[in-house]
DRENTIDO-375366 format. One record per residue: residue in three letters; z, y, x of N, C-alpha, C in turn. Coordinates in steps of 0.001 Angstrom, whole numbers. Layout:
<atoms>
ATOM    aa       n_Z       n_Y       n_X      ca_Z      ca_Y      ca_X       c_Z       c_Y       c_X
ATOM   ALA         Z         Y         X         Z         Y         X         Z         Y         X
...
</atoms>
This chain:
<atoms>
ATOM    aa       n_Z       n_Y       n_X      ca_Z      ca_Y      ca_X       c_Z       c_Y       c_X
ATOM   MET     -7395       548     98608     -7755      1902     98784     -6618      2750     98564
ATOM   SER     -6476      3636     99150     -5488      4829     98994     -6012      5764     97947
ATOM   THR     -4744      6004     97513     -5269      7141     96157     -5691      8196     96805
ATOM   ARG     -6629      8778     96132     -7220     10200     96686     -6372     11423     96090
ATOM   THR     -6183     12417     96558     -5508     13674     96283     -5711     14903     96337
ATOM   ALA     -5692     15710     95375     -5820     16572     94886     -5261     18006     94810
ATOM   LEU     -5203     19111     95145     -4068     20035     95182     -4890     21296     94550
ATOM   VAL     -4444     21806     93431     -4912     23225     92982     -3684     23974     93168
ATOM   ILE     -3925     25569     93912     -3527     26501     94134     -3691     27430     92999
ATOM   ALA     -2509     27957     92179     -2811     28589     91447     -1678     30177     91775
ATOM   PRO     -2578     31353     91418     -1536     32241     91730      -346     32336     90511
ATOM   HIS      -894     32190     89099       147     32232     88175        32     30845     87140
ATOM   PRO      1037     30653     86613       922     29429     85546      -237     29922     84710
ATOM   ASP      -738     29133     84078     -2084     29290     83498     -3621     29496     84240
ATOM   ASP     -3498     29692     85321     -4867     30273     86248     -5280     28588     86535
ATOM   GLU     -4435     27729     86399     -5060     26394     86899     -5727     25674     85823
ATOM   VAL     -5313     26185     84459     -6011     25467     83343     -7180     26182     82969
ATOM   LEU     -7229     27907     83077     -8144     28330     82889     -9771     28129     83997
ATOM   GLY     -9295     27846     85056     -9964     27701     86070    -10530     26071     86099
ATOM   ALA     -9874     25137     86121    -10099     24100     86638     -9147     22941     85728
ATOM   GLY     -8872     23385     84761     -8063     22191     83634     -8512     21251     83462
ATOM   ALA    -10081     20920     82988    -10661     19913     82530    -11151     18998     83789
ATOM   THR    -11448     19815     85036    -11413     19040     86435    -10209     18168     86710
ATOM   ILE     -8763     18721     86606     -7889     18215     86632     -7596     16997     85907
ATOM   ALA     -8025     17171     84600     -7732     16110     83677     -9027     14698     83853
ATOM   ARG    -10005     15388     84383    -11078     14227     84807    -10541     13637     86107
ATOM   LEU     -9997     14639     87117     -9248     14193     88382     -8336     12794     88243
ATOM   ALA     -7339     13256     87115     -6538     12071     87188     -6870     10840     86122
ATOM   ALA     -7671     11004     85305     -8111      9993     84488     -8950      8977     85596
ATOM   GLU     -9326      9557     86576    -10369      8640     87530     -9248      8080     88631
ATOM   GLY     -8146      8177     88330     -7068      7712     89347     -6758      8491     90803
ATOM   TRP     -6909      9642     90519     -6449     10725     91785     -5427     11398     91343
ATOM   ALA     -4541     11669     92298     -3150     12143     92359     -3208     13655     92474
ATOM   VAL     -2919     14378     91382     -3494     15980     91355     -2016     16440     91596
ATOM   ASP     -2075     17571     92373      -854     18293     92308      -899     19741     92174
ATOM   VAL      -177     20407     91499      -343     22124     91281       753     22902     91907
ATOM   SER       386     23868     92543      1249     24724     93476      1045     25956     92723
ATOM   VAL      2072     26604     92089      2263     28070     91474      2621     28797     92064
ATOM   VAL      1989     30014     92813      2712     30854     93400      3538     31789     92959
ATOM   CYS      3028     32346     91536      3743     33775     91150      4845     33035     90082
ATOM   ALA      5699     34467     89645      6506     34139     88678      6719     35457     87980
ATOM   ASP      6920     35660     86679      6689     37106     86131      8351     37185     86069
ATOM   LEU      8597     38107     86880     10337     38310     87263     10907     39668     87081
ATOM   PRO     12251     40008     86786     12459     41350     86280     12361     42096     87762
ATOM   PRO     12180     43371     87961     12350     44150     86695     10834     44356     86089
ATOM   LEU     10334     43910     86622      8706     44411     85542      8801     43357     84682
ATOM   TYR      9259     42133     84407      9183     41366     83241     10598     41099     82747
ATOM   ASP     10829     40744     81673     12080     40130     80608     12632     39275     81272
ATOM   ALA     13870     38930     81557     14583     37814     82468     13968     36327     81970
ATOM   ASP     13941     36163     80797     13366     34903     80316     11997     34534     80213
ATOM   VAL     11145     35392     80687      9493     35317     80760      9185     34225     81594
ATOM   SER      9659     34251     83125      9403     33193     83645      9758     31451     83203
ATOM   ARG     11005     31648     82892     11557     30549     82272     10401     30036     81611
ATOM   THR     10220     30723     80294      9168     30326     79184      7893     29799     79895
ATOM   VAL      7112     30682     80666      5900     30528     81003      5941     28911     82037
ATOM   GLU      6999     29103     82818      7540     27583     83612      7218     26212     82889
ATOM   ARG      8356     26522     81605      8008     25630     80519      6865     25086     79809
ATOM   GLU      6054     26252     79736      4734     25962     79187      3687     25307     80393
ATOM   ALA      3947     25628     81430      2995     24901     82387      3323     23426     82764
ATOM   ARG      4906     23086     82503      5121     21767     83121      4526     21097     81645
ATOM   ASP      4629     21755     80446      4181     20743     79397      2394     20685     79600
ATOM   ALA      1981     21854     79852       383     21739     80030      -268     20842     81355
ATOM   HIS       795     20646     82380       494     19887     83439       382     18310     82911
ATOM   ALA      1765     17757     82319      1954     16850     81627       738     16456     81001
ATOM   LEU       314     16939     80253     -1085     16825     79274     -2499     16243     80012
ATOM   LEU     -2219     17300     81324     -3793     17206     82153     -3315     15955     83091
ATOM   GLY     -2109     15554     83088     -2154     14161     84029     -1674     14571     85485
ATOM   VAL     -1249     15612     85751      -476     16455     86858       859     15680     87506
ATOM   ARG       197     15209     88677      1582     14628     89355      2846     15356     89813
ATOM   ARG      2295     16604     90310      3762     17043     91178      3273     18428     90616
ATOM   SER      4231     19282     90090      4112     20799     89937      5300     21217     91048
ATOM   VAL      4724     22454     91521      5361     23182     92326      5448     24630     92000
ATOM   PHE      6783     25114     91855      6641     26835     91443      7508     27459     92610
ATOM   HIS      6758     28122     93210      7580     28871     94563      8021     30411     93953
ATOM   GLY      7706     30977     92886      8483     32269     92508      8517     33439     93212
ATOM   PHE      7282     33536     93639      6737     34954     94505      6762     35884     93174
ATOM   PRO      7124     37108     93548      6981     37985     92544      5658     38521     91558
ATOM   SER      5086     38173     90175      3958     38726     89944      3793     40526     90092
ATOM   VAL      2358     40352     90526      1483     41781     90710      2381     42530     92043
ATOM   GLU      3542     41798     92710      4088     42437     93762      3790     41250     94799
ATOM   VAL      3066     40027     94647      3057     39158     95683      2392     39889     96778
ATOM   SER      1311     40839     96817       574     41292     98271      1478     41701     99249
ATOM   ARG      2863     42238     98273      3822     43177     99634      4775     42235     99822
ATOM   SER      4732     40924     99577      5613     39683    100408      4918     39627    101611
ATOM   PRO      6087     39250    102535      5734     38873    104174      4684     37895    104060
ATOM   LEU      3755     38380    104783      2378     37309    104985      2882     35935    105598
ATOM   ALA      3643     35706    106585      4061     34523    106997      4940     33915    105905
ATOM   GLU      5522     34653    105091      6865     33678    104032      5315     33215    103065
ATOM   LEU      4635     33836    102581      3516     33425    101497      2655     32632    102167
ATOM   THR      2151     32795    103454       986     31640    103760      1865     30263    104006
ATOM   GLY      3220     30319    104509      4018     29414    104833      4244     28339    103560
ATOM   ALA      4380     28985    102468      4483     28523    101065      3661     27552    100829
ATOM   VAL      1971     28254    100631      1178     27932    100463       826     26482    101591
ATOM   ARG      1208     26663    102723       919     25701    103642      1772     24658    103448
ATOM   SER      2801     24633    102939      3947     23549    102558      3449     22926    101625
ATOM   ALA      2685     23544    100356      2105     22663     99520      1146     21868    100037
ATOM   VAL       301     22307    101200     -1041     21292    101828      -207     20177    102207
ATOM   GLU       888     20549    102858      1597     19815    103777      2074     18455    102523
ATOM   ALA      3062     18664    101871      3229     18006    100857      2215     16962    100231
ATOM   SER      1346     17675     99714       311     16645     99034      -831     16066     99816
ATOM   GLU     -1159     16617    101102     -1863     15693    101879     -3386     15725    101054
ATOM   PRO     -3786     16816    100572     -5022     16401     99675     -6477     16404    100569
ATOM   SER     -7502     15501    100057     -8606     15476    100407     -9634     16809     99587
ATOM   LEU     -8984     17425     98288     -9727     18127     97873     -8817     19457     97538
ATOM   VAL     -9255     20742     97575     -8491     21697     97395     -8979     22857     96809
ATOM   LEU     -8527     23144     95238     -8980     24172     94498     -8259     25476     94222
ATOM   ILE     -8827     26627     94973     -8261     27801     95335     -8723     28729     94245
ATOM   PRO     -7900     29818     94324     -8443     31210     93180     -9648     31921     94098
ATOM   PHE    -10778     32229     93270    -11519     33212     93843    -11315     34556     93995
ATOM   PRO    -11039     35308     94753    -10714     36898     95367    -11171     37471     94413
ATOM   ASP    -10603     38012     93258    -11260     38714     92281    -10356     39897     92248
ATOM   ARG    -10780     40603     90794    -10100     42083     90491     -8544     42153     90515
ATOM   HIS     -7992     40657     90455     -6665     40761     90221     -5976     40660     91968
ATOM   ALA     -5236     41608     92068     -4371     41653     93342     -3795     40385     93808
ATOM   ASP     -3089     39656     92865     -2408     38389     93268     -3249     37233     93745
ATOM   HIS     -4133     37054     93135     -5743     36424     93192     -5759     36404     94524
ATOM   ARG     -6261     37917     94826     -6527     38092     96422     -5738     38081     97330
ATOM   ALA     -4590     37906     97466     -3273     37902     98272     -3243     36112     98201
ATOM   VAL     -3159     35311     97127     -3190     33867     97337     -4443     33223     97831
ATOM   PHE     -5469     33748     97669     -6895     33314     98347     -6728     33799     99803
ATOM   ASP     -5993     34439    100214     -6262     34888    101763     -5113     33667    102368
ATOM   ALA     -4232     33715    101485     -3106     32764    102215     -3467     31541    102159
ATOM   ALA     -4185     31001    101032     -4812     29643    100905     -5907     29389    102003
ATOM   MET     -6749     30313    102388     -7719     30091    103361     -7098     29966    104767
ATOM   VAL     -5917     30718    105035     -5282     30435    106154     -4537     28834    105868
ATOM   ALA     -3762     28772    105319     -3258     27435    105280     -4119     26412    105156
ATOM   THR     -5304     26081    104933     -6416     25165    104638     -7418     24797    105506
ATOM   ARG     -7309     25911    106835     -7978     25523    108058     -8206     24560    108564
ATOM   PRO     -9418     23770    108599     -9381     22338    109360     -8875     22295    110756
ATOM   ILE     -7300     22623    111084     -6723     21875    111982     -5404     21353    111503
ATOM   GLY     -4911     20413    112161     -3504     19494    111739     -4106     19122    110255
ATOM   ILE     -2976     19262    109372     -3387     18645    108032     -4631     18981    107505
ATOM   GLY     -5052     20058    107582     -6218     20815    107071     -7383     20018    107334
ATOM   ARG     -7486     19088    108625     -8486     18437    108899     -9009     17279    107928
ATOM   GLN     -7967     16788    106811     -8479     16089    105995     -8826     16565    104899
ATOM   ILE     -9009     17566    104642     -9583     18317    103351    -11009     18496    103682
ATOM   GLN    -11567     17528    102410    -12823     17125    102498    -13736     18526    101840
ATOM   THR    -13019     18599    100942    -13702     19718     99833    -12844     21044     99843
ATOM   LEU    -12765     22140     99755    -12446     23263     99857    -13173     24196     98508
ATOM   ALA    -13008     24502     97330    -13762     25043     96687    -12735     26124     95953
ATOM   MET    -13224     27195     95512    -12776     28422     94473    -13193     28175     93254
ATOM   TYR    -12078     28321     92323    -12754     28262     90745    -12424     29874     90303
ATOM   GLU    -13065     29805     88951    -13127     31151     88438    -12163     31374     87241
ATOM   THR    -11501     32606     87097    -10493     32768     86345    -10890     33747     85390
ATOM   VAL    -11301     33266     84003    -11715     34255     82927    -10581     35205     82898
ATOM   SER    -10960     36361     82306    -10059     37656     82448     -9944     38147     83730
ATOM   GLU    -10367     37847     84889    -10317     38444     85605    -11352     38228     86848
ATOM   THR    -12206     37036     87109    -13409     37064     88007    -14580     37808     87734
ATOM   PHE    -14591     37597     86717    -15573     38588     85870    -15733     40002     85600
ATOM   TRP    -14509     40401     86149    -14491     42280     86263    -14425     42481     87476
ATOM   ASN    -14962     41961     88731    -15368     42641     89960    -16784     43515     89707
ATOM   ALA    -16409     44460     90788    -17289     45522     90460    -18761     44960     91318
ATOM   PRO    -19654     45337     90368    -20967     44382     91156    -21403     45178     92067
ATOM   GLY    -21824     44502     93226    -22373     45160     94542    -21080     45666     95324
ATOM   ALA    -19964     45578     94814    -18666     46599     95561    -17861     45388     96031
ATOM   GLU    -17935     44305     95235    -16923     43413     95119    -17679     42317     95466
ATOM   PRO    -17178     40937     95952    -17923     40048     96044    -17740     39271     94638
ATOM   SER    -19168     38430     94276    -19327     37713     93260    -19019     36498     92925
ATOM   PHE    -18691     35987     92122    -18789     34428     91889    -19805     33783     91833
ATOM   VAL    -20302     32836     92753    -21698     32350     92536    -21337     30799     92974
ATOM   PRO    -21627     30141     91225    -21090     28977     91632    -22317     28002     92397
ATOM   THR    -21737     26923     93097    -22269     26002     94064    -21990     24515     93605
ATOM   MET    -21061     24532     92932    -20515     23106     92246    -20242     23027     90829
ATOM   HIS    -20929     21938     90447    -20425     21833     88522    -19850     20426     88668
ATOM   VAL    -18618     20550     87515    -18208     19451     87599    -18269     19142     85951
ATOM   ASP    -18785     18148     85643    -18968     17586     84398    -17817     17186     83766
ATOM   ILE    -17446     18152     82695    -15748     17906     82100    -16225     17885     80376
ATOM   SER    -17513     17015     80122    -17858     16720     78729    -16666     15898     77987
ATOM   ASP    -16202     15045     79176    -15209     14194     78281    -13756     14715     77915
ATOM   HIS    -13613     15729     78942    -11897     16370     79320    -12147     17772     78722
ATOM   LEU    -13152     18650     78061    -12756     19754     77633    -12109     20011     76861
ATOM   GLU    -11845     19072     75719    -10712     19055     74306     -9146     19028     75058
ATOM   THR     -9015     18309     76441     -7948     18066     76795     -7563     19501     77579
ATOM   LYS     -8516     20328     77983     -8084     21536     78564     -7604     22509     77552
ATOM   LEU     -8621     22237     76473     -7930     23437     75411     -6677     22965     75068
ATOM   GLN     -6430     21659     74979     -5224     21567     74253     -3981     22134     75216
ATOM   ALA     -4245     21787     76501     -3505     22355     78079     -3052     23852     77911
ATOM   MET     -4446     24491     77386     -4287     26099     77224     -3240     26474     75994
ATOM   GLN     -3484     25463     75160     -2568     25831     73783     -1077     25628     74224
ATOM   CYS      -764     25345     75129       685     24926     75558      1054     25981     75959
ATOM   TYR       136     27034     76748       679     28421     76945       680     29143     75675
ATOM   ALA      1446     29201     75076      1335     30243     73609      1761     31415     74065
ATOM   SER      2323     31592     75179      2636     33138     75581      1615     33896     76311
ATOM   GLN       214     33196     76636      -618     33478     77630     -1923     33594     76670
ATOM   LEU     -2156     32516     75800     -3492     32493     74898     -3720     33497     73980
ATOM   GLN     -4813     34124     74137     -4978     35022     73029     -6076     34640     72041
ATOM   PRO     -5941     35696     71036     -6804     35378     69984     -8379     35722     70436
ATOM   ASP     -9374     35166     69768    -10559     35633     69501    -10765     36949     69199
ATOM   PRO    -11421     37643     70015    -12469     37796     71231    -11765     37635     72362
ATOM   GLY    -10372     37310     72739     -9816     37449     74256    -10556     36581     75083
ATOM   PRO    -10831     37171     76239    -11011     36147     77484    -10252     34889     77499
ATOM   ARG     -9112     34914     77387     -8333     33828     77047     -8275     33110     75701
ATOM   SER     -9246     33281     75062     -9241     32275     73768     -9560     30972     74091
ATOM   LEU     -9428     30331     72979     -9978     29241     73240    -11630     29405     73154
ATOM   ARG    -11999     29891     72044    -13455     30134     72038    -14316     30562     73323
ATOM   ALA    -13574     31312     73969    -14322     31900     75087    -14446     30768     76121
ATOM   LEU    -13000     29916     76106    -13312     28635     77129    -14072     27691     77116
ATOM   ARG    -14257     27720     75396    -15608     26524     75305    -16679     26785     75136
ATOM   SER    -16756     28343     75050    -18212     29087     75651    -18373     28856     76753
ATOM   LEU    -17458     29410     77804    -17962     29331     79311    -18140     27748     79894
ATOM   ALA    -17517     26760     79205    -17955     25253     79652    -19302     25202     79052
ATOM   GLY    -19704     25652     77832    -21144     25132     77419    -21919     25629     78564
ATOM   PHE    -21785     27297     78797    -22797     28323     79446    -22741     27397     81003
ATOM   ARG    -21662     26874     81745    -21787     26758     82660    -22647     24868     82769
ATOM   GLY    -22215     24287     81735    -22787     22897     81601    -24194     23158     81804
ATOM   SER    -24896     24062     80986    -26244     24665     80410    -27241     24629     81887
ATOM   GLN    -26354     25178     82811    -26754     25579     84350    -27500     24349     84711
ATOM   VAL    -27109     23399     84526    -27392     22033     85376    -27201     20860     84363
ATOM   SER    -27559     21251     83307    -27924     20292     82336    -26911     19173     81941
ATOM   MET    -25819     19985     81627    -24370     19175     81484    -24123     19698     80090
ATOM   ARG    -23256     18898     79201    -22826     19576     77843    -21899     20553     78190
ATOM   SER    -20931     20115     79081    -19894     21262     79502    -19412     20868     80880
ATOM   ALA    -19337     22055     81630    -18990     21825     82838    -17805     22907     83397
ATOM   GLU    -17239     22694     84510    -16511     23710     85201    -17052     24265     86547
ATOM   ALA    -17257     25423     86822    -18015     25660     88327    -17291     26260     88998
ATOM   PHE    -17616     25915     90319    -16761     26078     91389    -17781     27183     92594
ATOM   GLN    -17487     27598     93598    -17804     28321     94777    -17496     27434     95848
ATOM   THR    -18029     26549     96622    -17902     25870     97819    -17099     26939     98634
ATOM   VAL    -16280     26681     99535    -16269     26929    100894    -16525     26248    101964
ATOM   ARG    -15970     25014    102151    -16252     23859    102707    -16546     22833    102458
ATOM   VAL    -17202     21801    102470    -17349     20394    102632    -17488     19993    103808
ATOM   SER    -16488     18962    104043    -16632     18203    105133    -17188     16664    105139
ATOM   VAL    -17866     15916    105682    -18253     14410    105307    -17509     13958    106427
ATOM   PRO    -16372     12868    106434    -15837     12451    107575    -16797     11118    108040
ATOM   ARG    -16736     10622    109044    -17585      9441    109720    -17196      8247    108990
ATOM   GLY    -18510      7529    108169    -18142      6455    107575    -18317      6406    106194
ATOM   ASP    -18254      7910    105759    -18385      8097    104267    -19792      8379    103762
ATOM   VAL    -20292      7987    102700    -21553      8060    102169    -21645      9607    101685
ATOM   LEU    -22636     10074    102036    -23143     11424    101961    -23844     11562    100158
ATOM   ALA    -23053     12046     99350    -23560     11927     98082    -24491     13087     97822
</atoms>
């Protein structure tokens, strides 16, 4: 049986851990090849020159801990990515899809952060069910604490989970991976604190009688001929 592949598309380094870190660890532990495609980097003049190097190093350490097969950093400017040429941004995300040939793709929910919305739009184009996109069986959005829950109720889309992944055996690995992001981790009661992540995992798990879970909102699920419909 060929190795199943998952691709996680992250607007920034740490979004993949915040939204799907334990799911990545579980997939890797179950024999999946998991790739992470990071779109943005904190570049001058908005950030000091050494910031992007520091965060990328933290990301690679976190990915190694989670069991990621391949990490790709595209280097679009954080905060300014929405001003990047649309064809260039979509092309970068598309190249990640083509390189991974995934059956599962996890993308950011279009929340309060403009970068998240831009990357979501590019990912939706890059994962259309044509060409290489036809082999994507599950496309789902993850929530990013500190951004997703700040959307204006009724005026902007709300994150409504339709898929919960049991991460009870992998939550601690996620928290360890987040600790690799020393420059991004926040003290309690910050939304990017370890306590906040543990609390969210417990709450999402309680929604479906699991001890801990990560929640996703499905975009598309395709069941190929011959596969068993779970």
